[in-house]
C-alpha positions in Angstrom: 74.1 130.0 129.0 74.2 126.4 130.1 73.1 123.8 127.6 70.8 122.5 130.3 68.6 125.6 129.9 68.2 125.5 126.2 65.3 123.9 124.5 65.6 121.6 121.5 63.4 122.5 118.5 61.8 119.0 118.3 62.3 115.3 118.7 63.6 115.4 115.1 66.4 117.7 116.2 67.3 115.5 119.1 67.5 112.4 116.9 69.7 114.2 114.4 72.2 115.1 117.1 72.5 111.6 118.6 73.8 109.4 115.7 74.8 105.9 116.6 78.4 105.0 116.3 79.7 103.5 113.1 80.2 99.8 113.5 83.7 98.6 114.0 84.7 95.4 112.3 85.6 92.4 114.4 88.5 91.6 112.0 92.1 92.7 112.7 92.6 96.3 111.5 95.3 95.5 108.9 96.2 98.5 106.8 98.8 99.5 104.2 101.0 102.5 104.9 98.8 104.5 102.5 95.7 103.2 104.3 97.0 104.5 107.7 97.8 107.9 106.1 94.2 108.0 104.7 92.7 107.1 108.1 94.8 109.8 109.8 93.7 112.3 107.1 90.0 111.4 107.6 90.4 111.8 111.4 91.9 115.2 111.0 89.1 116.2 108.6 86.4 115.0 111.1 88.1 117.0 113.9 88.3 120.1 111.7 84.6 119.7 110.8 83.8 119.4 114.6 85.8 122.6 115.2 83.9 124.4 112.4 80.6 123.3 113.9 81.6 124.7 117.3 81.6 128.2 115.8 77.8 128.1 115.1 75.9 130.1 117.6 72.5 128.4 117.4 72.8 125.4 119.8 70.4 123.3 117.8 72.1 123.9 114.5 75.5 123.4 116.1 74.4 120.0 117.4 73.1 119.1 114.0 76.3 120.1 112.2 78.6 118.4 114.7 76.7 115.1 115.0 78.2 113.4 111.9 81.8 114.7 112.4 81.8 113.7 116.1 80.7 110.2 115.1 83.3 110.0 112.4 86.0 111.3 114.8 85.2 108.5 117.3 85.3 105.9 114.5 88.6 107.1 112.9 90.3 107.6 116.2 89.5 104.0 117.0 90.7 102.8 113.6 94.0 104.8 113.8 94.6 103.5 117.4 94.1 99.8 116.4 95.7 100.0 112.9 98.4 97.4 112.2 100.5 98.5 109.3 101.3 95.4 107.3 104.6 95.2 105.3 104.5 94.9 101.5 104.5 91.3 100.4 108.0 89.8 100.5 107.4 87.7 97.4 105.0 87.4 94.4 104.9 83.6 94.6 101.6 83.6 96.5 98.8 86.1 97.1 99.2 88.0 100.4 97.9 91.1 102.0 99.1 94.0 99.8 99.4 91.9 96.6 97.9 93.0 93.3 96.2 90.0 91.7 95.0 89.5 88.2 92.5 86.7 87.8 90.0 85.3 85.3 86.5 84.6 86.4 84.5 81.5 85.3 82.6 83.7 82.8 85.9 84.8 81.1 86.1 88.3 82.7 89.6 89.3 83.7 90.0 91.5 86.8 92.8 93.0 88.8 92.6 94.0 92.4 95.0 94.9 95.2 94.2 93.3 98.5 94.1 96.0 101.3 92.5 96.8 104.6 88.8 97.2 105.1 88.7 101.0 105.4 90.8 101.5 102.2 89.0 99.0 100.0 87.3 100.5 97.0 86.5 98.0 94.2 85.9 100.8 91.7 89.4 102.0 92.3 90.9 98.5 92.1 91.2 97.6 95.8 89.3 95.0 97.8 89.3 94.2 101.5 91.3 91.2 102.7 88.1 89.9 104.3 86.0 90.1 101.2 84.9 86.8 99.7 87.0 87.2 96.6 90.2 88.0 98.6 89.6 85.1 100.9 89.5 82.8 97.8 92.7 84.2 96.4 94.9 84.5 99.5 97.8 82.0 99.7 97.2 80.9 96.1 99.8 81.0 93.3 99.8 81.8 89.6 97.9 79.1 87.7 95.8 78.0 90.8 92.1 77.9 90.5 90.1 79.1 93.6 86.4 78.6 94.2 84.1 76.4 92.2 81.4 76.4 89.5 80.4 79.9 88.4 82.7 81.3 91.1 86.0 79.9 89.8 88.9 82.3 89.8 92.1 81.4 87.9 95.1 83.4 89.1 96.9 84.9 86.1 99.4 87.2 87.7 100.6 88.4 91.2 102.5 91.7 91.6 
């Protein structure tokens, strides 16, 4: 039977099946090689979830189950298509995309982060996006440099 002749359960069902697209960052889509592999894996997972939803017979439930994977598949397809794999830093003299930086904050805390692409950033796992405020302060600085001011001072201790 054609989808045109099926009736939606309710307005709630319709809204659950028309999710807005995930926003795409206006920044360049720089990624590490591992970041590109992760994007490709997430795209494959979204496509697999879409395929699994297609097996559901009830049209309303199928639409509900495939809404998020379809949105994710569109997002990850765009991110894989626009990904620019950045080479590992050529030197550890200054902070660059892909660098792992250890720094001391103004309050004495010492932190270490690797600067990566937006989709692969996870501060709890020790990675931050190259467009994050902290990364922007650190980029192009050398060991011993102090970036920021006041309570937001960051002293670079090591670059790897």
